[in-house]
C-alpha positions as MATLAB code, in Angstrom:
seq = 'MSAIAADVHVKPSLRTLALGAIGVVFGDIGTSPLYTMGEVFSAKYGLSVSQASVMGVLSLIFWELLLVVTLKYVIFIMRADNKGEGGIMALMALAQRSVRGERRLRWLIAVLAIFGASLFYGDGVITPAISVLGAVEGVKVIEPSLARWIVPISVAILLLLFFVQRRGTAGIGAVFGPVMCVWFLVIALLGLHYILREPQVLAALNPAHAVQFFISHRIGAFVALGGVVLAITGCEALYADMGHFGARPIRLAWLLFVLPALLLNYFGQGALLLADPGAVSNPFYLLVPRALLVPMIILAAVATVIASQAVISGAFSMTRESIQLGYAPRMRIVHTSRMLSGQVFVPWINGMLLVLVVLAVVGFRSSENLGAAYGIAVTGTMVVTTLLALIVMRRLWHWPLIAVGAAGTLFLVIDLSLFGANLIKVEHGGWFPLVLGLLVFIVMTTWRRGRELLLRELRQSGLPLDSFIASIAEHPPQRVPGTAVFLTANISAVPHALLHSLKHYKVLHERNVILSVETLDTPLAESGERIELSDLGAAFYALTLRFGFAENQDVPSALAACATQGMRFDMMDTTFFLSRETIVASHRAGMAVWRDKLFALMARNALAATAYFRIPGNRLVELGTQVEI';
ca = [
      14.156  -21.863  -36.883;
      12.904  -20.193  -33.697;
      12.693  -16.481  -33.096;
      15.404  -16.833  -30.483;
      17.756  -18.674  -32.767;
      17.275  -15.981  -35.363;
      18.251  -13.305  -32.878;
      21.553  -14.814  -31.757;
      23.584  -14.252  -34.901;
      25.490  -11.163  -33.724;
      27.252  -11.040  -30.366;
      28.873   -8.134  -28.544;
      32.654   -8.020  -28.191;
      34.444   -9.702  -25.294;
      35.276   -6.290  -23.816;
      31.628   -5.216  -23.937;
      30.473   -8.455  -22.350;
      33.121   -8.230  -19.620;
      32.064   -4.667  -18.841;
      28.419   -5.723  -18.692;
      29.345   -8.640  -16.433;
      31.127   -6.277  -14.030;
      27.962   -4.184  -13.933;
      25.470   -7.003  -13.473;
      27.117  -10.233  -12.325;
      29.571   -8.953   -9.699;
      27.430   -6.335   -8.040;
      26.399   -8.622   -5.167;
      29.804  -10.002   -4.232;
      31.382   -6.643   -5.060;
      29.478   -4.766   -2.360;
      30.012   -7.377    0.377;
      32.890   -5.296    1.863;
      30.222   -2.817    2.999;
      29.067   -5.100    5.808;
      31.167   -8.299    6.025;
      33.911   -7.210    8.456;
      31.429   -5.256   10.567;
      29.159   -8.316   10.760;
      31.987  -10.714   11.726;
      33.080   -8.482   14.619;
      29.554   -7.581   15.752;
      28.587   -8.266   19.362;
      26.464  -11.328   18.530;
      29.522  -13.381   17.596;
      31.483  -12.381   20.719;
      34.661  -11.878   18.694;
      36.957   -9.159   20.046;
      39.239   -7.126   17.790;
      42.825   -8.303   18.225;
      45.734   -8.901   15.902;
      45.174  -12.668   15.977;
      41.430  -12.442   15.301;
      41.794   -9.855   12.523;
      44.524  -11.861   10.808;
      42.502  -15.062   11.186;
      39.348  -13.543    9.710;
      41.270  -11.998    6.802;
      42.911  -15.348    6.103;
      39.496  -17.041    6.098;
      38.093  -14.446    3.699;
      41.089  -14.762    1.356;
      40.955  -18.551    1.149;
      37.170  -18.497    0.955;
      37.309  -16.236   -2.112;
      40.069  -18.371   -3.595;
      38.604  -21.831   -2.961;
      34.852  -21.208   -3.196;
      34.483  -18.472   -5.781;
      37.603  -18.901   -7.912;
      38.270  -22.649   -7.764;
      34.757  -24.011   -7.298;
      32.567  -21.619   -9.279;
      34.806  -19.848  -11.803;
      36.974  -22.859  -12.693;
      34.798  -25.931  -12.023;
      31.079  -25.105  -11.816;
      31.065  -22.729  -14.785;
      32.305  -25.609  -16.920;
      28.912  -27.211  -16.286;
      27.135  -24.937  -18.719;
      24.129  -26.283  -20.551;
      24.984  -24.865  -23.987;
      25.833  -21.527  -22.422;
      23.116  -21.441  -19.740;
      24.000  -21.628  -16.049;
      22.157  -21.825  -12.742;
      20.718  -24.671  -10.731;
      17.911  -25.536  -13.164;
      20.336  -25.777  -16.089;
      22.649  -27.881  -13.900;
      19.700  -30.102  -12.965;
      18.989  -30.716  -16.653;
      22.626  -31.733  -17.172;
      22.616  -34.033  -14.142;
      19.340  -35.686  -15.162;
      20.632  -36.195  -18.689;
      23.577  -38.104  -17.243;
      21.324  -40.588  -15.392;
      18.667  -41.352  -18.007;
      16.789  -44.510  -17.160;
      17.482  -44.239  -13.420;
      14.111  -42.969  -12.246;
      14.850  -42.669   -8.528;
      18.096  -40.811   -9.071;
      16.408  -38.436  -11.521;
      13.706  -37.774   -8.907;
      16.347  -37.098   -6.216;
      18.192  -34.716   -8.545;
      14.944  -32.861   -9.265;
      14.130  -32.498   -5.541;
      17.654  -31.237   -4.788;
      17.509  -28.732   -7.642;
      14.074  -27.430   -6.651;
      15.284  -27.013   -3.056;
      18.347  -25.089   -4.228;
      16.306  -22.952   -6.612;
      13.838  -22.176   -3.819;
      16.653  -20.964   -1.564;
      18.030  -18.871   -4.419;
      14.756  -16.945   -4.543;
      15.197  -16.270   -0.805;
      18.645  -14.887   -1.605;
      17.011  -12.748   -4.298;
      14.884  -11.090   -1.616;
      17.560  -10.547    1.036;
      20.417   -9.363   -1.209;
      18.745   -6.129   -2.400;
      17.506   -5.398    1.122;
      20.805   -5.864    2.961;
      22.926   -4.264    0.216;
      20.902   -1.061    0.012;
      20.494   -0.804    3.783;
      24.251   -1.328    4.246;
      25.034    1.546    1.881;
      22.464    4.008    3.211;
      23.555    3.348    6.808;
      26.672    5.322    5.977;
      24.665    8.467    6.750;
      24.980    7.574   10.458;
      28.735    8.103   10.186;
      28.076   11.675    9.026;
      25.253   12.462   11.475;
      23.698    9.896   13.879;
      20.367   11.743   13.886;
      19.883   10.846   10.210;
      19.341    7.183   11.174;
      15.551    7.569   11.024;
      15.778    8.251    7.294;
      17.635    5.022    6.452;
      14.541    2.879    5.849;
      12.579    5.460    3.760;
      15.611    6.212    1.585;
      16.290    2.489    1.121;
      12.700    1.826    0.040;
      12.840    4.694   -2.460;
      16.073    3.343   -3.975;
      14.597   -0.149   -4.265;
      11.474    1.140   -5.985;
      13.685    2.803   -8.583;
      15.768   -0.365   -9.019;
      12.812   -2.607   -9.758;
      11.250    0.003  -12.021;
      14.261   -0.006  -14.383;
      14.341   -3.820  -14.683;
      12.181   -3.696  -17.803;
      15.141   -2.167  -19.660;
      16.877   -5.545  -19.443;
      20.380   -6.530  -18.407;
      21.851   -5.296  -21.696;
      20.686   -1.728  -21.129;
      21.299   -1.865  -17.397;
      24.747   -3.420  -17.831;
      25.765   -0.670  -20.250;
      25.023    1.903  -17.538;
      26.050   -0.129  -14.497;
      29.336   -1.461  -15.927;
      31.254    1.845  -15.849;
      29.825    2.696  -12.413;
      30.967   -0.628  -10.971;
      34.396   -0.167  -12.530;
      34.661    3.096  -10.609;
      33.406    1.332   -7.457;
      36.025   -1.424   -7.632;
      38.816    1.051   -8.374;
      37.799    3.257   -5.433;
      37.498    0.452   -2.871;
      40.831   -0.977   -4.081;
      42.584    2.374   -3.600;
      40.997    2.887   -0.174;
      42.224   -0.526    0.926;
      45.685   -0.087   -0.622;
      46.147    3.169    1.297;
      45.805    1.409    4.668;
      47.752   -1.676    3.550;
      50.737    0.561    2.817;
      50.421    1.951    6.347;
      50.143   -1.518    7.954;
      51.878   -3.905    5.494;
      52.094   -6.700    8.079;
      48.431   -7.392    7.340;
      49.521   -9.189    4.150;
      50.804  -12.038    6.314;
      47.144  -13.150    6.525;
      47.616  -14.673    3.071;
      49.230  -17.542    4.968;
      46.514  -20.146    5.751;
      48.240  -20.824    9.073;
      46.465  -17.743   10.454;
      43.077  -19.275    9.617;
      44.100  -22.560   11.244;
      45.367  -20.770   14.342;
      42.112  -18.780   14.493;
      40.127  -22.034   14.766;
      42.542  -23.507   17.310;
      42.295  -20.403   19.506;
      38.565  -19.684   19.262;
      37.146  -23.190   18.550;
      33.332  -22.912   18.680;
      33.598  -19.117   18.454;
      35.497  -19.435   15.171;
      32.853  -21.783   13.774;
      30.084  -19.359   14.745;
      32.030  -16.498   13.154;
      31.858  -18.351    9.816;
      28.249  -17.179    9.723;
      29.621  -13.675    9.196;
      32.615  -14.606    7.065;
      30.296  -16.221    4.500;
      28.954  -12.764    3.622;
      32.177  -12.200    1.660;
      31.090  -14.749   -0.968;
      27.399  -13.951   -1.279;
      26.757  -13.570   -4.971;
      28.779  -16.527   -6.224;
      25.589  -18.473   -7.044;
      24.241  -15.464   -8.945;
      27.538  -15.434  -10.825;
      26.722  -18.923  -12.130;
      23.024  -18.224  -12.679;
      23.835  -15.138  -14.782;
      26.239  -17.023  -17.054;
      23.644  -17.145  -19.831;
      23.471  -13.349  -19.862;
      27.133  -12.751  -20.728;
      28.950  -16.066  -21.214;
      31.591  -17.850  -19.141;
      34.748  -16.284  -20.598;
      33.857  -12.617  -19.958;
      32.840  -13.471  -16.385;
      36.079  -15.394  -15.725;
      38.287  -12.629  -17.109;
      36.471   -9.888  -15.194;
      36.746  -11.838  -11.931;
      40.393  -12.888  -12.152;
      41.838   -9.686  -13.576;
      39.750   -6.990  -11.923;
      37.102   -7.893   -9.351;
      39.046  -10.331   -7.144;
      42.138   -8.090   -6.739;
      39.930   -5.091   -5.861;
      37.988   -7.051   -3.217;
      41.142   -8.438   -1.600;
      42.729   -4.992   -1.416;
      39.662   -3.579    0.325;
      39.252   -6.440    2.823;
      42.930   -6.303    3.739;
      42.696   -2.513    3.971;
      39.833   -2.858    6.478;
      41.950   -5.361    8.399;
      44.858   -2.909    8.453;
      42.532   -0.194    9.770;
      41.320   -2.467   12.592;
      44.912   -3.330   13.537;
      45.711    0.378   13.789;
      42.394    1.406   15.402;
      40.225   -1.349   16.971;
      37.511    1.265   17.603;
      36.879    1.408   13.833;
      34.954   -1.856   14.182;
      31.728    0.185   14.369;
      31.901    0.632   10.569;
      35.267   -0.444    9.140;
      34.254    0.187    5.532;
      33.185    3.813    5.817;
      35.950    4.643    8.287;
      38.449    3.818    5.525;
      37.099    6.860    3.695;
      38.493   10.338    4.385;
      35.773   12.400    6.053;
      35.731   14.957    3.234;
      34.821   12.189    0.785;
      32.155   10.491    2.901;
      29.121   11.987    1.145;
      30.232   11.120   -2.418;
      31.292    7.668   -1.169;
      27.855    7.041    0.356;
      26.244    8.073   -2.943;
      28.595    5.787   -4.893;
      27.904    2.938   -2.441;
      24.140    3.445   -2.782;
      24.428    3.225   -6.569;
      26.720    0.186   -6.278;
      24.286   -1.645   -4.012;
      21.468   -1.004   -6.442;
      23.697   -2.666   -8.996;
      24.518   -5.439   -6.503;
      20.872   -6.340   -6.350;
      20.843   -6.715  -10.123;
      22.906   -9.906  -10.009;
      20.353  -11.951   -8.070;
      17.345  -10.276   -9.711;
      18.524  -11.106  -13.233;
      19.493  -14.565  -11.957;
      15.959  -15.023  -10.629;
      14.566  -14.072  -14.045;
      16.784  -16.646  -15.773;
      15.904  -19.356  -13.259;
      12.185  -18.640  -13.598;
      12.325  -18.925  -17.379;
      14.163  -22.246  -17.098;
      11.715  -23.506  -14.441;
       8.724  -22.719  -16.667;
      10.215  -24.427  -19.701;
      11.198  -27.509  -17.679;
       7.719  -27.790  -16.160;
       8.361  -26.651  -12.590;
       6.495  -23.333  -12.650;
       3.269  -21.981  -14.210;
       3.527  -20.139  -17.515;
       4.324  -16.433  -17.137;
       4.963  -13.614  -19.560;
       8.658  -13.506  -20.442;
      10.143  -10.479  -22.173;
      13.395  -10.951  -24.090;
      15.374   -7.744  -23.698;
      18.188   -8.415  -26.159;
      18.228   -9.408  -29.828;
      21.841  -10.566  -29.453;
      21.803  -12.772  -26.336;
      18.874  -15.102  -25.675;
      19.692  -15.352  -21.941;
      18.723  -11.748  -21.220;
      15.117  -11.835  -20.042;
      12.685   -9.889  -17.867;
       9.796  -11.583  -16.044;
       7.275   -8.923  -14.933;
       5.434  -11.085  -12.380;
       8.656  -12.150  -10.617;
       9.873   -8.543  -10.672;
       6.724   -7.348   -8.894;
       6.752  -10.174   -6.347;
      10.424   -9.613   -5.488;
       9.765   -5.890   -5.045;
       6.982   -6.525   -2.522;
       9.044   -9.042   -0.533;
      12.200   -6.905   -0.558;
      10.341   -3.859    0.730;
       8.748   -5.983    3.464;
      12.217   -7.247    4.452;
      13.594   -3.686    4.679;
      10.643   -2.438    6.721;
      10.605   -5.541    8.934;
      14.322   -5.926    9.704;
      15.209   -2.193    9.442;
      19.028   -2.642    9.476;
      21.741   -4.546    7.671;
      22.893   -6.008   11.003;
      19.460   -7.562   11.599;
      19.357   -8.853    8.032;
      22.888  -10.221    8.429;
      21.423  -12.961   10.611;
      18.959  -13.857    7.855;
      21.625  -13.733    5.180;
      23.805  -16.740    4.562;
      21.437  -19.665    4.995;
      19.931  -19.260    1.542;
      23.349  -18.722   -0.041;
      25.111  -21.645    1.639;
      22.152  -24.001    1.184;
      22.155  -23.322   -2.550;
      25.936  -23.801   -2.629;
      25.615  -27.283   -1.095;
      23.004  -28.301   -3.673;
      25.102  -26.933   -6.539;
      28.102  -28.950   -5.362;
      26.092  -32.187   -5.144;
      24.627  -31.739   -8.637;
      28.019  -30.800  -10.061;
      29.585  -33.959   -8.607;
      26.974  -36.067  -10.411;
      27.765  -34.253  -13.668;
      31.516  -34.692  -13.131;
      31.191  -38.433  -12.609;
      28.325  -39.456  -14.887;
      28.522  -36.941  -17.763;
      32.197  -35.930  -17.846;
      33.370  -39.382  -16.701;
      35.951  -38.075  -14.254;
      37.843  -40.745  -12.292;
      36.195  -41.603   -8.991;
      39.243  -40.440   -7.039;
      39.121  -36.984   -8.670;
      35.387  -36.636   -7.997;
      35.931  -37.779   -4.403;
      38.743  -35.267   -3.850;
      36.753  -32.372   -5.325;
      33.614  -33.416   -3.439;
      35.439  -33.691   -0.113;
      37.056  -30.275   -0.476;
      33.942  -28.411   -1.607;
      31.444  -30.180    0.669;
      33.580  -29.683    3.779;
      33.651  -25.951    3.052;
      29.992  -25.684    2.011;
      28.622  -27.752    4.901;
      30.766  -25.853    7.422;
      29.400  -22.542    6.179;
      25.837  -23.900    6.078;
      26.137  -25.305    9.601;
      27.485  -22.012   10.940;
      24.491  -20.200    9.450;
      21.943  -22.664   10.836;
      22.782  -21.277   14.269;
      21.220  -17.989   13.141;
      17.776  -19.448   12.380;
      16.007  -17.952   15.390;
      17.651  -14.544   14.835;
      16.304  -14.046   11.315;
      17.557  -17.096    9.457;
      13.976  -18.359    9.437;
      13.062  -15.706    6.858;
      14.845  -17.189    3.781;
      13.922  -20.696    4.938;
      10.216  -19.810    5.020;
      10.468  -18.138    1.611;
      12.331  -21.140    0.243;
       9.751  -23.549    1.668;
       6.900  -21.634    0.031;
       8.651  -21.624   -3.340;
       9.468  -25.341   -2.938;
       5.797  -26.130   -2.279;
       4.700  -24.112   -5.316;
       7.233  -25.722   -7.674;
       6.659  -29.312   -6.528;
       2.881  -28.837   -6.530;
       2.921  -27.517  -10.083;
       5.139  -30.348  -11.295;
       3.099  -33.057   -9.565;
      -0.195  -31.455  -10.601;
       0.852  -31.453  -14.252;
       1.786  -35.122  -13.991;
      -1.617  -35.989  -12.487;
      -3.454  -33.887  -15.089;
      -1.648  -35.567  -17.979;
      -2.339  -38.982  -16.422;
      -6.073  -38.253  -16.277;
      -6.098  -36.975  -19.854;
      -4.268  -40.076  -21.092;
      -6.619  -42.433  -19.263;
      -9.693  -40.734  -20.687;
      -8.284  -40.405  -24.201;
      -9.090  -42.624  -27.190;
      -6.259  -44.287  -29.155;
      -5.498  -42.094  -32.156;
      -4.823  -44.922  -34.611;
      -8.216  -46.611  -34.087;
      -9.949  -43.226  -34.298;
      -8.319  -42.491  -37.668;
      -9.259  -45.972  -38.900;
     -12.916  -45.337  -38.041;
     -12.765  -41.960  -39.782;
     -11.424  -43.676  -42.894;
     -14.283  -46.189  -42.830;
     -17.008  -43.650  -42.087;
     -15.718  -40.315  -43.403;
     -17.523  -37.206  -42.131;
     -17.991  -34.115  -44.247;
     -14.778  -32.142  -44.839;
     -14.354  -28.355  -44.888;
     -11.481  -26.433  -46.495;
      -8.420  -25.454  -44.475;
      -6.071  -26.865  -41.860;
      -6.955  -27.635  -38.245;
      -4.149  -27.798  -35.672;
      -5.026  -29.565  -32.409;
      -2.632  -28.916  -29.533;
      -2.139  -31.847  -27.179;
       0.371  -33.175  -24.677;
      -0.260  -36.783  -25.740;
       0.229  -37.252  -29.453;
      -0.864  -40.925  -29.399;
      -4.390  -40.136  -28.143;
      -7.241  -38.192  -29.712;
      -7.154  -34.588  -28.414;
     -10.259  -33.629  -26.439;
     -10.635  -30.551  -28.635;
     -10.853  -32.807  -31.721;
     -13.528  -35.008  -30.144;
     -15.606  -32.021  -29.031;
     -15.223  -30.309  -32.407;
     -16.369  -33.383  -34.305;
     -19.209  -33.973  -31.853;
     -20.601  -30.431  -32.094;
     -19.816  -29.429  -35.694;
     -20.096  -32.882  -37.360;
     -17.284  -31.950  -39.784;
     -13.524  -32.255  -40.149;
     -11.051  -30.000  -41.916;
      -9.484  -31.318  -45.081;
      -6.122  -31.444  -43.264;
      -5.778  -32.177  -39.504;
      -2.533  -31.820  -37.566;
      -2.095  -33.295  -34.081;
       0.510  -30.983  -32.557;
       2.642  -31.601  -29.470;
       5.208  -29.138  -28.116;
       8.155  -30.572  -26.185;
      10.802  -28.792  -24.111;
      14.294  -30.259  -24.271;
      16.817  -30.299  -21.443;
      19.173  -28.183  -23.550;
      18.902  -24.396  -24.019;
      18.560  -24.545  -27.826;
      17.118  -27.273  -30.042;
      19.295  -28.503  -32.880;
      17.860  -27.954  -36.360;
      17.535  -31.682  -36.962;
      15.482  -32.354  -33.826;
      13.155  -29.355  -33.873;
      10.504  -30.813  -36.209;
       9.188  -34.389  -36.328;
       6.379  -34.935  -38.831;
       4.588  -38.133  -39.780;
       1.620  -38.930  -42.029;
      -1.049  -40.907  -40.117;
      -3.356  -41.390  -43.094;
      -6.848  -40.026  -43.821;
      -5.381  -36.487  -44.002;
      -4.174  -36.682  -40.392;
      -0.606  -35.754  -39.423;
       1.356  -36.034  -36.182;
       3.676  -33.093  -35.617;
       6.089  -32.644  -32.711;
       7.850  -29.311  -32.259;
      10.831  -29.245  -29.912;
      12.280  -26.168  -28.248;
      15.186  -25.679  -25.882;
      14.407  -24.382  -22.401;
      16.027  -21.040  -23.277;
      13.931  -20.407  -26.396;
      10.678  -18.684  -27.184;
       8.117  -21.379  -27.933;
       6.833  -19.575  -31.012;
       4.536  -22.110  -32.680;
       3.583  -20.079  -35.814;
       7.274  -19.472  -36.622;
       8.038  -23.153  -36.138;
       5.097  -24.132  -38.367;
       6.466  -21.899  -41.101;
       9.705  -23.903  -40.909;
       7.720  -27.082  -41.636;
       7.878  -26.131  -45.320;
      11.287  -27.835  -45.354;
       9.464  -31.071  -44.390;
       7.018  -30.742  -47.264;
       4.119  -29.238  -45.270;
       3.182  -25.609  -45.745;
       0.920  -23.677  -43.399;
      -1.077  -20.667  -44.513;
      -1.924  -18.883  -41.261;
      -5.002  -17.281  -42.831;
      -6.312  -20.758  -43.656;
      -5.267  -22.464  -40.399;
      -7.394  -22.793  -37.257;
      -5.929  -23.788  -33.907;
      -8.024  -25.882  -31.523;
      -7.102  -26.017  -27.864;
      -8.732  -27.790  -24.943;
      -8.779  -25.640  -21.792;
      -8.925  -27.826  -18.691;
     -10.826  -26.744  -15.590;
      -9.120  -28.441  -12.637;
     -11.347  -29.847   -9.897;
      -9.784  -30.925   -6.591;
     -10.788  -34.368   -5.348;
      -9.811  -36.948   -2.750;
      -8.144  -39.199   -5.314;
      -4.678  -40.546   -4.593;
      -1.934  -38.275   -5.857;
      -1.820  -35.070   -3.826;
      -3.467  -33.707   -0.716;
      -6.662  -31.781   -1.432;
      -5.080  -28.476   -0.403;
      -2.336  -29.052   -2.995;
      -4.977  -29.931   -5.598;
      -6.639  -26.581   -4.873;
      -3.304  -24.755   -5.033;
      -2.578  -26.343   -8.413;
      -6.043  -25.411   -9.686;
      -5.467  -21.813   -8.557;
      -2.107  -21.632  -10.335;
      -3.555  -23.214  -13.490;
      -6.354  -20.617  -13.607;
      -3.893  -17.754  -13.278;
      -1.137  -19.072  -15.530;
      -0.509  -17.300  -18.814;
      -2.788  -18.788  -21.464;
      -1.115  -21.397  -23.629;
      -2.127  -19.463  -26.723;
      -0.248  -16.361  -25.577;
       2.704  -18.447  -24.433;
       2.924  -20.229  -27.798;
       2.206  -16.934  -29.641;
      -0.860  -18.287  -31.388;
      -2.977  -15.522  -33.000;
      -6.196  -15.035  -31.057;
      -8.242  -14.641  -34.242;
      -7.162  -18.099  -35.439;
      -8.077  -19.921  -32.212;
     -10.987  -22.042  -31.010;
     -10.935  -23.065  -27.329;
     -13.072  -25.894  -26.007;
     -13.405  -26.457  -22.270;
     -13.225  -29.703  -20.357;
     -13.388  -30.489  -16.631;
     -10.738  -32.757  -15.102;
     -10.634  -34.160  -11.557;
      -7.238  -34.831  -10.007;
];
């Protein structure tokens, strides 16, 4: 039984999980009212404030929240959980499982998922930057001369945010949950106040206003979708963070609390614009009575720090899944909860996101400038999620073709419309998440392809294990007491470490275990599939340990569980042998030389396999080998 499995025996109550979800999962989408209406009516879209345009935009926002977030993500996509885990990489594993044996389709699914995951990292950079900037910009409403302090204050807040990540989403959620409850209550009351003054704004619930908006503005309405999409930023993080809290707490929090609060605030901003078109300069903060502006700015700043948590924790989860599934180099992963295995902290990703977020704040300097960059990453990931979910619906859930076609048509029309509207913004800042996504895509595909080429070279140069054991039986070398464990990716070939050990020391241990560690496409391995042990003869054994992609790959703990299979390991009498490959770039077919060099660089800087598998350093012998790819 793995360390993770042992830690998941006690779970918090539904109320506690729902409160934590409000604090972590809904921060991003919950702070969108800060800048969405202001962005839609900004000068770059050429949309004037009138009753028809305000009602049309409100109608679009309402149906967007209903169809995209509620129907697509909360009801449909969150059903596609991989034993509790969510996010694109978990969805990819589900989709690939449904098309086993179809190599080309599996490859296409992998490329789509990597592309979506790459864009999600771009979202993870822009969300903290735009959210914090949008909150701090409220100081301009109090005193315009304070504008020069917006960037320094934003950077200071972000430094604090990334510093507290090591506490984990459990600790953060316990603090952030009550704060976000206050935030949603306050923005709901602010919106309700203006709705009561202008109740005709509720007519925007009728989708006819959205249709009329498109008929009247045509291309202008399509372009304005690039701003309207800001109302649903965070829905992908909602799915990615499912492993942190579970689907049911997230659904209940959204339907009963978060969605009503958001709608009240958006409609309140619409009511304000109907009464005072000049409020378009900052419709969110102009809802607030002037005497309460300072505490509201402070609350908004805290809320936007929390908003950033949704995509940051989602990035941690996605990174862990990517590593386990073989799409990213090994990194140190810290599990921050003994009750929920999905709550993790990845120090390297935390530091990299901090650097990129600060650069985005300093480079773009305002939420309006970042608004142009925002949206492409979100909508691109949404399109990929829909495509993968459709494959799961048809091939794994066996939905009727007509139902899959209806769902696909509805969701893809919406997703592609939003993505197309945001593509127009590429030259105005939309290039930023695309460049980030491209870099991440190159890294992930290079690592995956490099590992495939490395394993191919090792297999080609390896000796068949069965003939090797037969020769050992015929010409037995001297044996020494103890157990030797040889880690290898190919259990049918002689590990290089075994060959080198026998060549240099001229001895074998009295018991030799050829060990392979496999990662499954499910979050947790079932007890019956975790250990596969076979006797090869001549005191040689083949052992395969299987872990889910959401588990710690703790080899010593798994070896202790082998006692149930009749093989006991005494760690003080066991030596681990590992071959450390030095990658050499070459002009062989497979990858371009520059990608070979990139893979070699990542391999050198990846977390050592011994640390990743939690193998004691004082029980380890490493033998080097050089491999050309």
